[in-house]
C-alpha positions, 0 to 999 in steps of 0.5 A: 095271571098270564095271557099267551095269546088270543082265543075265543070260546063259544060258551055262555059267559056266566057258565064258563065263569062259574066252571072256572070259579069252582076250580079256582075256589078249590085252589084258594082253599088248597093254599089257605094257611100255606106259608107262601100261597100261590095260584097261577092262571095261564090262558093259551091258544093251540091250533083250534083249542084254548087252554086255561091252566090253574096251578096252586101250591097246595097239598095236592089231590090224594092219588086215590081220590083223583078218579072220583073228583068229578063224581057228584057229592064226592069231596075230600073235605068233610064240610063240603058238598062235593058238587063244585068239580062235578058241575064244572066238569058238566059245564066244560063238557057241554061246550066240547071241552075237558078238564084234567088234573096233573100232579106236579113233580117239581113242587107240591100242588095241583095243576088243572087244565081246562081244554076248550074248543077255540072258535078263532082256531076253528075259523082259521082252520076252515079258511085254510081248507 
């Protein structure tokens, strides 16, 4: 886990934690059984935004599945309900954020970027105006 700077997000803490946990659970399952499993979490602040990036070295998401990952009941795993990423997306959207998936060119795995409005950044911006 790496913290690059401080930021504040206006959200119900348990909801935000639940959204991150849904994504983190997918990363944990993706690296299970890998020879050298790795998951990293980076939190960074941008002007008026906060980003949480979760990266794993699992097999990645099939490209044809990517457009469907936020659909309710869609899963690439037969024994899963397919609601975790759907709920994570709904929670993040409800606080004005977004979730994007990125393929890693340099290594196997998936990178998930959760982009959130940073209350501190918004306050700093408002004070400058």
